[in-house]
N, C-alpha and C positions, 0 to 999 in steps of 0.2 A: 590272671595273668603279673605274671613276679613284677615288685615293683622295686627298679631301677633308677628312682628321682626321687630328690629326699629334699623339701625346699622350708627354708628355718623361714623364722620371723627371730628380728633380733636379739630388741629389747626383752627379759621379760623372761626371754624362750637360749636363748644360748647365753646374753652376759645377763647380769645384775647390777643391770641399771634403774631397781627400780627408787630406791633411797634420791639417788640421783638427779628423775624424774620428778617426782614429788619436793626436792627441794627446792627446786627452778620456780615448778611452779607456786609453794606458797611463798620465796624471792621478790618471784614477780606480780602475782595480784596484791600481798600484806604493801608493797611500794603502792600499790595505787589505792586500794582499797584496806588501809589500815583494819589491822584488828578482826578483818569480818574469815578466813579462808581456813581452817582446821586438814589434819590431816588426811581426815575422812575421808573432809568435802571436795576433796583435789583426785583423790581413785578414778574413781569415774570418766578425766579427763587423761586416762593414759589407755591409748592405743589408737584414736582418732590422728589426725596433722593437728601442729599446733592451730593452726592460722586457725583451722573452721572452731575451735574452742575456745580461743579469743574471740572471733564475732559472735560466737551466742551469748561473750559476756559484753560485749563495750566494739557494737559494730564502728565508733569513729575514732578506736584506739588502738588497733585490733592488731597493724604491723607493727605498731613501737612498740606492744608488749611480744608480740615475738623475738624483736630484735633483741627486749630488754633477760630475755626467759633463754636467747644462748646465749648472749654474752653470758650468762650466769655461769648455763653448763656448760660449756665449754670450760670455766676456768677454772669449775669444780671435779669437770670429767674427771680424771686420773686418781682424785683423791677417792671419790664417791661408790669406782663403779669395779665389779666385783667379780668373780665366779661360775658359777654352780660346777658342784660335784659330776665328775663323770662325762663333764660338753667335751672338753680337749682331746679325750683318751678315745671321745666313741665317734667324734667326727673326723680324727685321725685314723683312725680303726674303716671303717666307711670309705673315705678315702684312698688307700689301702685296698680295700677290695673291689676298687673302680666302681661304686656308684657314685654318680654325676648330682652334685649336689651347688645348691642354691639360695641366695638369701633373698629375703621378701618382705619390704620393709615399708614403713608412711618417716620410718627419718631422714633428708635430705642426708644426701652423698658424704659431705664433710664430716657431718657428727657418726657416721654409721665405716667412715675407715679410722677415724680416732677408737675408736671400742674394735674394732678389727685387730688395728696394730695391737692395742695395747692389750690381749687377750691372746694378740697372735694366731688366731685363729685365719688370718688374712689368707693364709698359705693354703689353705684349703676347697677355695670356692670359686668355682668354676662362673658360675655371673653372679651379679647382686645387684639387685633392681630395689631403685630409692623411688621414693617422690620425684624426682626429680626428671623419672623416667616416662609419669604414663601421666594423664590426665584423672585419671579415675580412683583414686587410694583403696586398697582395702577395708570394710567388705564386699569391694566391684572387683569381679574377676578378674580385670585385665590386671595388675598389675603379677596375679599368678601366673595369664595364659603369654605376658608375655615369659615370664622367667620358661617357662616352655617349652616357645618357641624357639628361645635363646639357646637352650639345651636340646632341641632339636628328641623334644619326651613329645610322649604323648599320658594323656589326663591320667588315664588307665593303666597306667605303670609309673604312677609320681604321689607321692604323700606329703598332704602342707602340714606343718609344727608351728603350730604357736602357745601363746596365755593368754589369746585375750580373744574374744565374740569375732572379733574382724576378723579371725586368721582363720575359724573353722569353714566362718560365711564364704569367704573369701573364695576358699578350697572350694566348697562343698558347689560352688556353685559355676569353680572351672573346669569340677567335673574328677578330682580325687580325692583318694584320701584324706582322713583329715585326722591327727593325734593333736589329744591338747598333753596342757604339762602341769602337771597338781600344787607345783609348783609357784604356779596365777597368785601375783598377789591380790588378787578382785576374791580366790579363794577356789575352792575345786570345784562344790555345790554350783555355785554361778556358769562355771562353764562349763560345767555336762546338763546344764538346761540346753545348750546348742549341739549336745547330741553330736559328737565327734563322734569316731571310728574305734579309737584307744585314747588311753590315758596313760602317760605315763608317770610311774612315781620317781622313777631317776631317765637321764637321758639315755643310756647307756640299757633301755627297756628294750632302747628301737634296732636296734640289734636282733635281737629274738622275732619280732612286729615282720623283717623288711628279709627276714633269708639270711642276716649277719655270720649269724654262730658258725 
């Protein structure tokens, strides 16, 4: 069945928020645990919901750590977020050709809107499913299923694109095709272990995969 619906993760997939996320974790954690965490230590924290990560570190102070993280993250957002090559052109072309486009992210809506507005990608998406909209975050299938429902799309005609194993597992569990991105901060070997149907070297590779060329 021909693909007519494309769902994207946001961070590390459409927009380069890796430095922002890493610096936000380091700022927060080193306030609470000075000289304990370095860049490599926080890479595993990229992907899951913030609260889950901080609960695993300190159950009693998790919520205040989330607030500290978000304060730094929002203050530094526009300074540290950049675009990936070919993303804007590819999304624009897909929209022009009539594909149904959605975002499925583990971020809260406020932060999502900041990133989409900064990169001018906010004009292209019919549906944006955030952490605020679901009970179960990725890798659970619920966020992908919700996006498909809102777009009136079936899993068989859809693909989920992301930089993290949460994206691949959520798409697979919901029955969609999946595509990983080679620019994942965790490395292509890491992502390949989760066996996405496709691996994109750049976002424009997607055009051929979905038959948009």
